[in-house]
Residue, then its C-alpha position, 0 to 999 in steps of 0.5 A: m494494530k501497531i508494529q515496529l520494523h527495524s530495517p528496510e528489509e523488515t519493511k519489505t518482508f512485512g509487505e510480502r507477508l501482507a501480499r500473501l493474504l490479499h485478494p483481487g480488488d483489495v485496496i491498500t492505502l499508504e500514508g507517511q512522511l517522505g522517505a518513511g518507507k512507503t515504496t519499500f513496503t510496496k516493493g514487498i507487496a510486489s515481491g509477495l505477488e511475484v512481480k518480476r519488474y523493479i518497483t519505483s515510485p510512480t510520482f510523476t506518472i500517478v499509476k504504474e501497473y505490474r504483472g505478477k500472480m495478480p496485477l499490482y496497481h501502484m499509485d502515488v496521488y501526491r500530485l493530485e493534492d488540490s485537483l481531486e481529478d478522477i483518473g478512473f480509480d474505480e476501474y483499478f479499485h474494482s479490478n482483478g488486481i491489488s491497488v496500493v495508493e500512496w498519499a491516499g488522503f488526497i483522493e479520499p472521496y474516491l476510496p472504497e469503503n473496504r480497504l486497509d489503511i497503513s501509516i508509516h512513521y519515523t521514530e527517534d531511532e532513524d532505522i526504526r519505523e512504526i507502522y499502523l494498520n487500520p482495517y475497514g471491513s471484515h476481510f481486512e480485519q481478518v488480514v490484520n488478525e492473521l498478520q498479528g498471529 
């Protein structure tokens, strides 16, 4: 699925819509250039999960945990690019929370088979983002179908 979003507000709203369709243990991966909107999208997911704390990129801490209707585990694994260090990913991925992983390609061997991969890209118009959703597993296929409807 490919969609276009025309502002940071639309990006956040789309994340909120997605959050309402998620279940405990769901994993969302985010790829895209620096500044493309990965953290803004995660802020939307957090809002949809009723997280009250302000969301920031976990660039220097790797994982930030937030409490809402379900726990939100926001990971930025960019710093693990060449290490493939396992920081207990399975504990997060098989928990009662939602895991959102920025730069997930750096930890590909640790990612679960069932997940939703999302890629965010700039367009020629700097305000517009193209978002590609690639579902793995029947649950995420259903999620993407509901987002389209």
